[in-house]
All heavy atoms as an XYZ file, in Angstrom:
787
protein
N    -210.676     14.240     30.358
C    -211.223     12.870     30.136
C    -212.667     13.056     29.893
O    -213.369     13.669     30.724
C    -210.876     11.884     31.271
C    -211.646     10.644     31.042
S    -211.355      9.493     32.464
C    -212.366      8.200     31.936
N    -213.281     12.394     29.003
C    -214.650     12.304     28.714
C    -215.334     11.475     29.838
O    -214.668     10.623     30.594
C    -214.967     11.782     27.458
N    -216.633     11.634     30.038
C    -217.254     10.848     31.076
C    -217.174      9.369     30.765
O    -217.224      8.948     29.597
C    -218.768     11.316     31.111
O    -219.512     10.485     31.947
N    -216.975      8.605     31.899
C    -217.014      7.126     31.753
C    -218.362      6.509     32.062
O    -218.552      5.411     31.881
C    -215.829      6.425     32.435
C    -215.999      6.721     33.968
C    -214.553      6.866     31.925
C    -215.110      5.775     34.819
N    -219.282      7.344     32.637
C    -220.546      6.875     33.027
C    -220.459      5.980     34.275
O    -219.610      6.138     35.183
N    -221.467      5.028     34.470
C    -221.538      4.140     35.528
C    -220.522      2.896     35.238
O    -220.722      2.272     34.231
C    -222.941      3.661     35.815
C    -223.863      4.714     36.229
O    -223.330      5.805     36.536
O    -225.080      4.565     36.194
N    -219.701      2.550     36.298
C    -218.918      1.461     36.222
C    -218.943      0.732     37.519
O    -219.194      1.255     38.586
C    -217.508      1.774     35.733
C    -216.712      2.606     36.668
C    -217.412      2.344     34.382
C    -215.303      2.920     36.447
N    -218.586     -0.582     37.518
C    -218.541     -1.341     38.806
C    -217.216     -0.954     39.497
O    -216.232     -0.497     38.940
C    -218.566     -2.776     38.530
O    -217.447     -3.132     37.797
C    -219.888     -3.071     37.792
N    -217.113     -1.362     40.877
C    -215.905     -1.218     41.672
C    -214.747     -1.992     40.942
O    -213.633     -1.579     40.944
C    -216.061     -1.611     42.993
N    -215.109     -3.167     40.366
C    -214.119     -4.012     39.634
C    -213.536     -3.319     38.490
O    -212.262     -3.253     38.276
C    -214.766     -5.333     39.291
O    -213.813     -6.149     38.561
N    -214.396     -2.618     37.702
C    -213.918     -1.913     36.543
C    -213.120     -0.688     37.004
O    -212.142     -0.380     36.329
C    -215.149     -1.345     35.670
C    -215.929     -2.599     34.976
C    -217.195     -2.189     34.444
O    -217.940     -1.324     34.911
O    -217.528     -2.729     33.382
N    -213.510     -0.030     37.983
C    -212.778      1.085     38.619
C    -211.341      0.748     38.880
O    -210.415      1.519     38.713
C    -213.436      1.696     39.788
C    -212.825      2.850     40.543
C    -212.672      4.084     39.660
C    -213.633      3.165     41.832
N    -211.075     -0.403     39.347
C    -209.787     -0.930     39.832
C    -208.753     -0.880     38.669
O    -207.587     -0.741     38.930
C    -209.901     -2.343     40.408
O    -210.135     -3.273     39.428
N    -209.145     -0.864     37.349
C    -208.269     -0.731     36.265
C    -207.617      0.629     36.203
O    -206.561      0.745     35.617
C    -209.087     -1.023     35.024
C    -209.588     -2.357     34.826
C    -210.344     -2.551     33.410
N    -209.588     -2.103     32.394
C    -210.091     -1.335     31.390
N    -211.350     -0.820     31.460
N    -209.358     -0.918     30.324
N    -208.304      1.620     36.844
C    -207.783      3.014     36.744
C    -206.921      3.368     37.924
O    -207.159      4.443     38.554
C    -208.937      3.945     36.552
C    -209.799      3.620     35.332
C    -210.866      2.699     35.306
C    -209.488      4.292     34.147
C    -211.578      2.442     34.226
C    -210.291      3.981     32.944
C    -211.219      3.093     33.007
O    -211.987      2.813     31.862
N    -206.009      2.529     38.286
C    -205.212      2.730     39.554
C    -203.897      3.412     39.352
O    -203.020      3.406     40.258
C    -205.042      1.338     40.203
C    -204.226      0.305     39.406
O    -203.762      0.706     38.291
O    -204.002     -0.732     40.008
N    -203.619      3.899     38.207
C    -202.335      4.618     37.898
C    -201.132      3.719     37.427
O    -200.025      4.236     37.250
N    -201.498      2.343     37.309
C    -200.350      1.478     36.848
C    -200.304      1.332     35.373
O    -199.352      0.836     34.820
C    -200.457      0.111     37.560
O    -201.781     -0.491     37.145
C    -200.328      0.275     39.107
N    -201.317      1.767     34.643
C    -201.377      1.710     33.192
C    -201.309      3.172     32.608
O    -202.252      3.976     32.776
C    -202.600      0.966     32.672
C    -202.759      0.879     31.290
O    -202.195      1.666     30.410
N    -203.474     -0.094     30.785
N    -200.200      3.484     32.047
C    -199.980      4.911     31.435
C    -201.148      5.251     30.416
O    -201.207      6.474     30.143
C    -198.599      5.035     30.897
C    -197.565      5.105     31.955
O    -197.882      5.466     33.030
O    -196.395      4.782     31.603
N    -201.744      4.263     29.787
C    -202.776      4.575     28.872
C    -204.106      4.916     29.488
O    -205.048      5.343     28.672
N    -204.196      4.761     30.683
C    -205.565      5.081     31.386
C    -205.445      6.202     32.342
O    -204.441      6.416     32.936
C    -206.055      3.753     32.102
C    -206.440      2.607     31.246
C    -206.800      1.462     32.157
C    -207.563      2.920     30.261
N    -206.561      6.969     32.525
C    -206.500      8.027     33.550
C    -206.536      7.330     35.001
O    -206.714      6.172     35.118
C    -207.822      8.734     33.291
C    -208.710      7.751     32.652
C    -207.825      6.841     31.804
N    -206.093      8.218     35.989
C    -206.195      7.725     37.317
C    -207.572      8.201     37.959
O    -207.793      9.452     37.862
C    -204.957      8.297     38.124
C    -203.651      7.830     37.309
C    -205.057      7.801     39.557
C    -202.390      8.576     37.933
N    -208.268      7.374     38.555
C    -209.600      7.645     39.069
C    -209.558      7.316     40.602
O    -209.082      6.225     41.019
C    -210.636      6.866     38.329
C    -210.675      7.067     36.835
C    -211.879      6.343     36.133
C    -210.830      8.573     36.483
N    -210.288      8.135     41.301
C    -210.653      7.835     42.762
C    -212.130      8.225     42.908
O    -212.542      9.294     42.458
C    -209.712      8.833     43.653
C    -210.173      8.636     45.056
C    -208.312      8.441     43.574
N    -212.820      7.407     43.688
C    -214.216      7.609     43.893
C    -214.384      8.026     45.490
O    -213.649      7.569     46.250
C    -215.057      6.386     43.733
N    -215.384      8.918     45.635
C    -215.770      9.339     46.890
C    -217.249      9.315     46.980
O    -217.820      9.973     46.118
C    -215.334     10.739     47.322
C    -213.760     10.865     47.280
C    -215.802     11.184     48.687
C    -213.201     12.271     47.477
N    -217.796      8.562     47.865
C    -219.337      8.311     47.993
C    -219.879      8.010     46.620
O    -220.944      8.403     46.187
C    -220.000      9.641     48.419
C    -219.734      9.912     49.913
C    -220.519     11.111     50.380
N    -220.411     11.291     51.722
C    -220.404     12.381     52.406
N    -220.355     13.489     51.743
N    -220.363     12.539     53.658
N    -219.152      7.183     45.781
C    -219.612      6.676     44.558
C    -219.303      7.611     43.449
O    -219.474      7.155     42.207
N    -218.987      8.830     43.588
C    -218.621      9.743     42.556
C    -217.224      9.469     42.165
O    -216.313      9.476     43.068
C    -218.771     11.297     43.036
C    -220.162     11.702     43.098
C    -220.234     13.287     43.331
C    -219.707     13.342     44.778
N    -219.907     14.711     45.427
N    -217.054      9.367     40.835
C    -215.604      9.031     40.355
C    -214.998     10.348     39.850
O    -215.604     11.004     38.990
C    -215.674      8.068     39.169
C    -216.361      6.744     39.692
C    -214.282      7.796     38.746
C    -216.659      5.699     38.567
N    -213.845     10.636     40.420
C    -213.067     11.791     40.030
C    -211.829     11.417     39.208
O    -211.202     10.460     39.464
C    -212.567     12.525     41.279
C    -213.649     13.207     42.083
C    -214.231     12.584     43.196
C    -214.089     14.490     41.840
C    -215.208     13.139     43.925
C    -215.086     15.040     42.586
C    -215.551     14.369     43.600
O    -216.587     14.984     44.318
N    -211.563     12.223     38.173
C    -210.357     12.005     37.353
C    -209.257     12.777     37.924
O    -209.178     14.028     37.892
C    -210.543     12.430     35.924
C    -209.316     12.165     35.015
O    -208.225     11.935     35.540
O    -209.569     12.331     33.826
N    -208.287     12.033     38.689
C    -207.237     12.723     39.487
C    -205.928     12.682     38.681
O    -204.905     12.885     39.255
C    -207.128     12.167     40.873
C    -208.336     12.333     41.650
C    -206.803     10.719     40.859
N    -205.930     12.388     37.399
C    -204.809     12.229     36.647
C    -203.834     13.456     36.771
O    -202.646     13.352     36.744
C    -205.157     11.992     35.162
O    -205.964     10.860     35.081
C    -203.819     11.714     34.343
N    -204.479     14.688     36.820
C    -203.554     15.934     36.978
C    -202.774     15.864     38.311
O    -201.907     16.610     38.435
C    -204.486     17.123     36.873
O    -205.399     17.196     38.017
N    -203.178     15.047     39.263
C    -202.478     14.950     40.473
C    -201.626     13.546     40.496
O    -201.445     12.944     41.563
N    -201.142     13.280     39.317
C    -200.395     11.965     39.186
C    -199.329     11.831     40.192
O    -199.027     10.762     40.634
C    -199.896     11.846     37.752
C    -199.315     10.540     37.425
C    -198.873     10.425     35.995
C    -198.318      8.964     35.755
N    -198.201      8.878     34.251
N    -198.598     12.914     40.536
C    -197.495     12.782     41.521
C    -198.038     12.269     42.896
O    -197.275     11.677     43.561
C    -196.776     14.061     41.654
O    -197.660     15.117     42.135
N    -199.313     12.514     43.185
C    -199.854     12.090     44.362
C    -200.583     10.730     44.270
O    -200.415      9.827     45.108
C    -200.889     13.101     44.950
C    -200.312     14.392     45.338
C    -200.642     15.578     44.535
C    -199.467     14.580     46.397
C    -200.100     16.706     44.808
C    -199.075     15.808     46.766
C    -199.229     16.877     45.920
N    -201.289     10.551     43.244
C    -202.196      9.412     42.985
C    -201.611      8.314     42.003
O    -202.052      7.215     42.019
C    -203.527      9.812     42.498
C    -204.211     10.750     43.535
C    -204.241     12.116     43.283
C    -204.828     10.249     44.660
C    -204.724     12.972     44.165
C    -205.371     11.089     45.591
C    -205.362     12.475     45.353
O    -205.963     13.282     46.177
N    -200.519      8.635     41.381
C    -199.898      7.631     40.357
C    -199.086      6.687     41.200
O    -198.821      6.816     42.392
N    -198.522      5.759     40.548
C    -197.614      4.721     41.021
C    -196.496      5.365     41.855
O    -195.774      6.270     41.376
C    -196.988      3.888     39.934
C    -196.301      2.579     40.406
C    -195.849      1.774     39.168
C    -195.140      0.558     39.703
N    -194.610     -0.261     38.492
N    -196.370      4.872     43.098
C    -195.399      5.547     43.990
C    -195.733      6.741     44.691
O    -195.002      7.249     45.564
N    -196.895      7.281     44.417
C    -197.332      8.537     45.021
C    -197.790      8.335     46.467
O    -198.268      7.125     46.800
N    -197.943      9.370     47.232
C    -198.265      9.224     48.623
C    -199.694      8.774     48.863
O    -199.941      8.114     49.854
C    -198.283     10.641     49.306
O    -196.870     11.171     49.143
N    -200.554      8.998     47.825
C    -201.905      8.552     47.996
C    -202.257      7.549     46.870
O    -203.508      7.367     46.584
C    -202.876      9.776     47.901
C    -202.518     10.711     48.896
C    -201.944     11.988     48.609
C    -202.801     10.499     50.249
C    -201.725     12.987     49.674
C    -202.370     11.410     51.271
C    -201.889     12.620     50.938
O    -201.583     13.560     51.857
N    -201.355      6.819     46.379
C    -201.577      5.922     45.317
C    -202.525      4.700     45.761
O    -203.176      4.150     44.969
C    -200.287      5.184     44.795
N    -202.613      4.481     47.073
C    -203.517      3.399     47.527
C    -204.990      3.787     47.255
O    -205.837      2.857     47.440
C    -203.270      3.089     49.070
C    -203.709      4.114     49.987
S    -202.791      5.694     50.098
C    -201.188      5.141     50.555
N    -205.277      5.008     47.078
C    -206.659      5.391     46.783
C    -206.973      5.235     45.413
O    -208.296      5.131     45.097
C    -206.871      6.850     47.203
C    -206.656      7.223     48.520
C    -206.256      8.486     48.933
C    -206.731      6.312     49.638
C    -206.102      8.921     50.297
C    -206.532      6.681     50.967
C    -206.154      7.958     51.277
N    -206.132      5.128     44.504
C    -206.393      5.142     43.056
C    -206.955      3.860     42.572
O    -206.664      2.779     43.061
C    -205.059      5.276     42.233
O    -204.501      6.560     42.621
N    -208.068      4.007     41.870
C    -208.805      2.820     41.349
C    -209.799      2.303     42.318
O    -210.329      1.175     42.176
N    -210.031      3.098     43.366
C    -210.953      2.589     44.481
C    -211.848      3.681     44.948
O    -211.599      4.755     44.645
C    -210.136      2.115     45.617
C    -209.185      0.876     45.333
C    -208.492      0.581     46.624
C    -207.488     -0.573     46.360
N    -206.240     -0.177     45.612
N    -212.878      3.289     45.650
C    -213.696      4.332     46.344
C    -212.935      4.464     47.780
O    -212.991      3.556     48.517
C    -215.173      3.800     46.611
C    -216.023      4.877     47.163
O    -215.598      5.594     48.104
O    -217.149      5.101     46.703
N    -212.436      5.590     47.956
C    -211.535      5.863     49.168
C    -212.397      6.492     50.247
O    -211.787      7.118     51.197
C    -210.349      6.635     48.735
N    -213.728      6.524     50.260
C    -214.519      7.314     51.234
C    -214.124      7.040     52.637
O    -213.965      7.997     53.383
C    -216.036      6.910     51.014
O    -216.425      7.353     49.783
N    -214.128      5.762     53.114
C    -213.821      5.473     54.491
C    -212.374      5.933     54.881
O    -212.220      6.571     55.945
C    -213.975      4.018     54.793
C    -213.838      3.718     56.240
C    -214.224      2.226     56.553
N    -214.404      2.034     57.965
C    -215.625      2.272     58.597
N    -216.572      2.607     57.810
N    -215.755      2.092     59.848
N    -211.475      5.621     54.065
C    -210.084      6.134     54.393
C    -210.009      7.643     54.490
O    -209.170      8.154     55.368
C    -209.061      5.605     53.227
N    -210.590      8.370     53.535
C    -210.522      9.811     53.664
C    -211.190     10.349     54.916
O    -210.712     11.225     55.453
C    -211.142     10.411     52.303
C    -210.304     10.126     51.113
C    -211.073     10.652     49.870
C    -209.025     10.942     51.148
N    -212.353      9.726     55.264
C    -213.117     10.111     56.418
C    -212.162     10.012     57.638
O    -212.259     10.742     58.620
C    -214.391      9.391     56.578
N    -211.485      8.850     57.742
C    -210.767      8.588     58.874
C    -209.232      9.141     58.822
O    -208.541      8.857     59.719
C    -210.584      7.043     59.075
C    -211.987      6.327     59.374
C    -211.880      4.770     59.416
C    -211.314      4.314     60.625
N    -212.029      4.634     61.873
N    -209.008      9.731     57.765
C    -207.598     10.262     57.476
C    -206.653      9.107     57.606
O    -205.564      9.236     58.272
C    -207.376     11.414     58.417
C    -208.276     12.503     58.417
S    -208.054     13.845     57.224
C    -206.502     14.491     57.729
N    -206.846      8.062     56.782
C    -206.146      6.774     56.973
C    -205.644      6.369     55.597
O    -206.299      6.543     54.595
C    -207.052      5.663     57.501
O    -206.426      4.399     57.468
N    -204.479      5.786     55.672
C    -203.841      5.284     54.419
C    -203.660      3.774     54.596
O    -203.042      3.005     53.727
C    -202.439      5.886     54.087
O    -201.600      5.699     55.235
C    -202.517      7.331     53.765
N    -204.398      3.167     55.579
C    -204.400      1.738     55.697
C    -205.273      1.173     54.623
O    -206.351      1.578     54.382
C    -204.979      1.351     57.070
C    -204.089      1.825     58.249
C    -204.855      1.379     59.592
C    -204.042      1.856     60.726
N    -204.807      1.529     62.006
N    -204.771      0.040     54.100
C    -205.437     -0.611     52.901
C    -206.871     -1.079     53.306
O    -207.796     -1.065     52.520
C    -204.616     -1.696     52.277
O    -204.311     -2.735     53.218
N    -206.990     -1.537     54.532
C    -208.325     -2.033     54.970
C    -209.402     -0.908     55.072
O    -210.575     -1.110     55.101
C    -208.257     -2.819     56.294
C    -207.894     -1.967     57.406
C    -206.353     -2.009     57.807
O    -205.519     -2.403     56.836
O    -205.977     -1.720     59.012
N    -208.854      0.348     55.146
C    -209.847      1.471     55.217
C    -210.217      2.001     53.860
O    -211.109      2.849     53.706
C    -209.261      2.604     56.055
C    -209.237      2.232     57.522
O    -210.125      1.504     57.922
O    -208.333      2.754     58.278
N    -209.502      1.614     52.771
C    -209.786      2.148     51.503
C    -210.931      1.410     50.837
O    -210.781      0.588     49.984
C    -208.492      2.152     50.543
C    -208.782      2.755     49.303
C    -207.355      2.716     51.297
N    -212.200      1.687     51.459
C    -213.403      1.124     50.966
C    -214.508      2.144     50.945
O    -214.375      3.224     51.591
C    -213.816     -0.097     51.926
C    -213.904      0.297     53.309
C    -212.798     -1.235     51.824
C    -214.407     -0.708     54.277
N    -215.635      1.806     50.337
C    -216.781      2.754     50.222
C    -217.572      2.689     51.553
O    -218.356      3.744     51.705
C    -217.553      2.289     49.147
N    -217.501      1.637     52.384
C    -218.415      1.509     53.534
C    -218.290      2.678     54.561
O    -217.207      2.854     55.026
C    -218.054      0.189     54.119
C    -219.058     -0.119     55.330
O    -220.021      0.572     55.476
O    -218.713     -1.037     56.118
N    -219.380      3.353     54.844
C    -219.342      4.396     55.863
C    -219.888      4.029     57.081
O    -220.014      4.912     58.072
C    -220.129      5.658     55.263
C    -219.584      6.233     53.894
C    -220.419      7.448     53.469
C    -218.175      6.537     53.944
N    -220.357      2.862     57.307
C    -221.012      2.331     58.583
C    -220.068      2.576     59.747
O    -218.908      2.213     59.731
C    -221.410      0.843     58.439
C    -222.611      0.626     57.595
O    -223.305      1.589     57.207
O    -222.838     -0.533     57.128
N    -220.608      3.064     60.871
C    -219.894      3.231     62.091
C    -219.017      4.497     62.113
O    -218.306      4.663     63.112
N    -218.960      5.330     61.068
C    -218.154      6.477     61.129
C    -218.883      7.496     62.110
O    -220.048      7.561     62.217
C    -218.032      7.186     59.838
C    -217.221      6.347     58.794
C    -217.113      7.144     57.459
C    -215.723      6.088     59.285
N    -218.038      8.206     62.795
C    -218.505      9.297     63.662
C    -219.011     10.511     62.847
O    -218.720     10.654     61.639
C    -217.435      9.724     64.690
O    -216.389     10.498     63.942
C    -216.887      8.625     65.427
N    -219.688     11.447     63.522
C    -220.230     12.646     62.848
C    -218.980     13.521     62.395
O    -219.021     14.100     61.300
C    -221.067     13.426     63.818
C    -221.768     14.527     63.246
C    -222.785     15.164     64.279
O    -223.500     14.417     64.957
O    -222.756     16.441     64.325
N    -217.968     13.466     63.230
C    -216.716     14.185     62.882
C    -216.056     13.717     61.543
O    -215.686     14.393     60.777
C    -215.703     14.203     64.011
C    -214.485     14.932     63.790
C    -213.539     14.965     65.040
C    -212.226     15.768     64.590
N    -211.328     15.658     65.709
N    -216.099     12.328     61.600
C    -215.411     11.680     60.402
C    -216.308     11.964     59.151
O    -215.679     12.220     58.068
C    -215.271     10.162     60.643
C    -214.154      9.788     61.684
C    -214.212      8.359     62.121
O    -215.246      7.732     62.139
O    -213.128      7.940     62.490
N    -217.551     11.903     59.187
C    -218.457     12.345     58.154
C    -218.132     13.740     57.657
O    -218.126     14.083     56.506
C    -219.934     12.069     58.427
C    -220.197     10.579     58.665
C    -220.824     12.689     57.357
C    -220.021      9.729     57.440
N    -217.938     14.706     58.603
C    -217.557     16.033     58.388
C    -216.261     16.218     57.568
O    -216.097     16.870     56.670
N    -215.234     15.317     57.981
C    -213.957     15.287     57.307
C    -214.186     14.864     55.951
O    -213.712     15.390     54.901
C    -212.986     14.394     58.099
C    -211.713     14.114     57.206
C    -212.685     15.003     59.395
N    -215.021     13.777     55.682
C    -215.284     13.295     54.405
C    -215.976     14.400     53.489
O    -215.629     14.533     52.358
C    -216.160     12.014     54.482
C    -216.459     11.415     53.147
C    -215.295     11.014     52.275
C    -217.475     10.237     53.236
N    -216.897     15.127     54.041
C    -217.580     16.287     53.438
C    -216.491     17.202     52.872
O    -216.601     17.725     51.773
C    -218.540     16.880     54.256
C    -219.863     16.158     54.525
O    -220.054     15.115     53.810
O    -220.414     16.491     55.516
N    -215.510     17.527     53.730
C    -214.415     18.475     53.329
C    -213.670     17.935     52.176
O    -213.378     18.540     51.245
C    -213.483     18.672     54.505
C    -214.129     19.576     55.556
O    -215.236     20.213     55.295
O    -213.641     19.624     56.726
N    -213.296     16.611     52.222
C    -212.579     15.995     51.137
C    -213.289     15.989     49.849
O    -212.733     16.302     48.708
C    -212.252     14.561     51.436
C    -210.944     14.385     52.332
C    -210.796     14.004     53.622
C    -209.554     14.708     51.881
N    -209.571     14.053     54.018
C    -208.813     14.444     52.973
C    -209.056     15.200     50.732
C    -207.343     14.728     52.886
C    -207.655     15.359     50.598
C    -206.873     15.164     51.747
N    -214.651     15.791     49.940
C    -215.551     15.701     48.688
C    -215.480     17.132     48.110
O    -215.394     17.250     46.956
C    -216.914     15.261     49.169
C    -217.698     14.672     48.010
O    -217.255     14.548     46.889
O    -218.862     14.325     48.259
N    -215.563     18.082     48.931
C    -215.618     19.562     48.455
C    -214.177     19.767     47.789
O    -214.098     20.436     46.749
C    -215.869     20.497     49.470
C    -217.353     20.558     49.800
C    -217.627     21.747     50.706
N    -217.156     21.582     52.035
C    -217.750     21.003     53.068
N    -218.953     20.446     52.850
N    -217.223     20.870     54.188
N    -213.156     19.380     48.412
C    -211.746     19.613     47.820
C    -211.686     18.965     46.490
O    -211.186     19.607     45.586
C    -210.694     19.222     48.781
C    -210.545     20.064     50.018
C    -209.562     19.364     50.909
C    -209.571     20.224     52.253
N    -208.804     19.626     53.378
N    -212.007     17.681     46.382
C    -211.902     17.053     45.115
C    -212.743     17.539     44.080
O    -212.452     17.788     42.990
C    -212.402     15.513     45.300
C    -211.273     14.591     45.721
C    -210.628     14.719     46.970
C    -210.779     13.627     44.785
C    -209.585     13.828     47.318
C    -209.807     12.727     45.199
C    -209.235     12.811     46.387
N    -214.078     18.028     44.500
C    -215.013     18.622     43.487
C    -214.371     19.978     42.966
O    -214.661     20.257     41.808
C    -216.331     18.873     44.149
N    -213.669     20.698     43.775
C    -213.108     21.981     43.274
C    -211.863     21.758     42.413
O    -211.569     22.621     41.550
C    -212.710     22.760     44.583
N    -211.189     20.575     42.498
C    -209.915     20.420     41.817
C    -209.942     19.408     40.674
O    -209.248     19.528     39.716
C    -209.002     19.964     42.879
C    -207.523     19.975     42.502
C    -206.578     19.702     43.554
C    -205.142     19.807     43.025
N    -204.192     19.720     44.129
N    -210.889     18.506     40.806
C    -210.970     17.344     39.745
C    -212.327     17.206     39.182
O    -213.289     17.305     39.860
C    -210.530     16.036     40.439
C    -209.194     16.068     41.104
C    -209.088     15.932     42.435
C    -207.958     16.245     40.289
C    -207.832     15.934     43.131
C    -206.784     16.225     40.986
C    -206.623     16.143     42.371
O    -205.482     16.142     42.932
N    -212.416     16.762     37.885
C    -213.747     16.636     37.319
C    -214.306     15.190     37.731
O    -213.607     14.275     37.833
C    -213.381     16.565     35.669
C    -211.986     16.216     35.612
C    -211.336     16.700     36.894
N    -215.716     15.320     37.870
C    -216.409     14.012     38.025
C    -216.620     13.433     36.698
O    -217.180     14.108     35.779
C    -217.713     14.300     38.715
C    -218.644     13.040     38.836
C    -217.518     14.900     40.101
N    -216.254     12.187     36.571
C    -216.320     11.466     35.266
C    -217.328     10.308     35.230
O    -217.543      9.631     34.200
C    -214.970     11.076     34.670
C    -214.167     12.285     34.411
C    -214.306     10.221     35.584
N    -217.876      9.955     36.491
C    -218.785      8.792     36.424
C    -219.217      8.567     37.877
O    -218.936      9.247     38.813
N    -219.917      7.363     37.974
C    -220.328      6.879     39.294
C    -220.022      5.430     39.402
O    -220.089      4.684     38.373
C    -221.735      7.079     39.417
C    -222.188      8.507     39.616
C    -223.503      8.845     40.272
N    -223.627      8.145     41.528
C    -223.210      8.700     42.687
N    -222.492      9.871     42.719
N    -223.469      8.183     43.827
N    -219.733      4.940     40.650
C    -219.654      3.438     40.857
C    -220.957      2.942     41.099
O    -221.823      3.484     41.794
C    -218.766      3.238     42.130
C    -218.744      1.803     42.296
C    -217.405      3.857     42.023
N    -221.318      1.864     40.374
C    -222.627      1.193     40.533
C    -222.367     -0.206     41.067
O    -221.172     -0.820     41.010
C    -223.357      1.169     39.145
S    -222.524      0.273     37.904
N    -223.393     -0.816     41.372
C    -223.410     -2.095     41.965
C    -223.020     -3.295     41.013
O    -222.439     -4.246     41.296
C    -224.671     -2.554     42.704
C    -224.888     -1.696     43.942
O    -223.922     -1.211     44.482
O    -226.053     -1.515     44.324
N    -223.481     -3.145     39.707
C    -223.301     -4.159     38.757
C    -223.248     -3.652     37.375
O    -223.396     -2.610     37.145
C    -224.325     -5.273     38.835
O    -225.597     -4.803     38.611
């Protein structure tokens, strides 16, 4: 996928794996990864589909699949949880291309 540039969180939500014509995107710390190659995990019905179309930073840091944790907010995370998020960020960077960033507006 070509770069999509800067998009809002609302625009990111379109890329949640429910539309076969669009790539599947997940953001970590505002960096948007194209995870379409991992469709079996991030696509509709996949184990991690709840992360698709969202910034999943908090959920990844907490190793959580709870919908209330699938947000960008890192406030109150422990040093250990930030380390876990760092590991996830490195794993995504090694496996999936960065195609844009989440912006405020």
